[in-house]
C-alpha positions in Angstrom: -0.2 0.1 0.0 0.9 3.6 -0.2 2.1 4.3 3.0 2.0 8.0 3.0 -1.8 7.3 2.1 -4.0 10.2 3.6 -7.5 10.5 5.3 -9.9 8.6 3.3 -7.7 5.9 1.2 -9.0 3.0 0.7 -7.1 -0.1 0.9 -7.9 -4.1 1.1 -6.6 -6.1 3.5 -4.5 -8.9 2.0 -1.7 -10.2 3.2 -2.5 -11.0 7.2 -0.3 -13.9 7.8 3.3 -11.2 6.9 4.7 -8.9 10.1 5.8 -9.2 13.5 3.8 -12.2 15.6 2.3 -9.3 17.7 0.6 -7.7 13.9 -0.6 -11.4 12.7 -2.7 -11.6 16.3 -4.3 -8.8 15.9 -4.7 -9.0 11.8 -6.5 -12.3 12.4 -8.8 -10.6 15.3 -10.1 -7.6 13.6 -9.7 -7.7 9.6 -11.3 -10.1 7.0 -8.7 -11.2 3.7 -10.0 -9.0 0.4 -12.2 -6.5 3.3 -12.2 -3.1 2.3 -10.6 -0.6 5.0 -10.6 3.1 4.6 -7.1 4.6 6.2 -7.3 7.3 9.0 -3.6 8.1 8.9 -0.6 6.4 8.4 3.0 6.9 10.3 5.8 5.8 8.6 8.7 4.8 10.6 12.2 3.7 9.9 11.4 0.0 10.1 7.5 -0.3 9.6 4.2 1.6 9.2 1.7 1.4 11.1 -2.1 2.3 9.5 -5.2 3.7 11.8 -8.4 2.9 10.0 -11.5 4.4 10.5 -13.4 1.0 11.1 -11.4 0.6 14.8 -10.7 3.0 16.8 -7.5 2.9 18.7 -6.0 -0.1 16.8 -3.0 0.5 14.7 -2.3 -2.4 12.0 1.4 -2.7 10.1 1.2 -1.9 6.6 2.2 -4.8 5.3 -1.3 -6.2 5.9 -2.7 -3.8 3.1 -2.8 -3.1 -0.6 -4.1 -0.4 -2.1 -8.2 -0.3 -3.3 -8.2 -0.4 -6.9 -12.2 -0.1 -8.3 -13.3 -3.4 -10.2 -10.4 -5.1 -9.0 -10.3 -8.5 -6.8 
């Protein structure tokens, strides 16, 4: 996904088994593979980028779980 995505950017959850063990557990708990979500903001770091989604208040996800949404593409 575009790690510099702005508020309102749409992403698709794809790679739920990527990332650190805590990232994988969180993804399994909250995300649905193939589900579309809306970015609230991203926090770009040196080793990872955290993504906050409007659908989950107070939960940060690893950007590796997402791909950019493309209309008409599954």
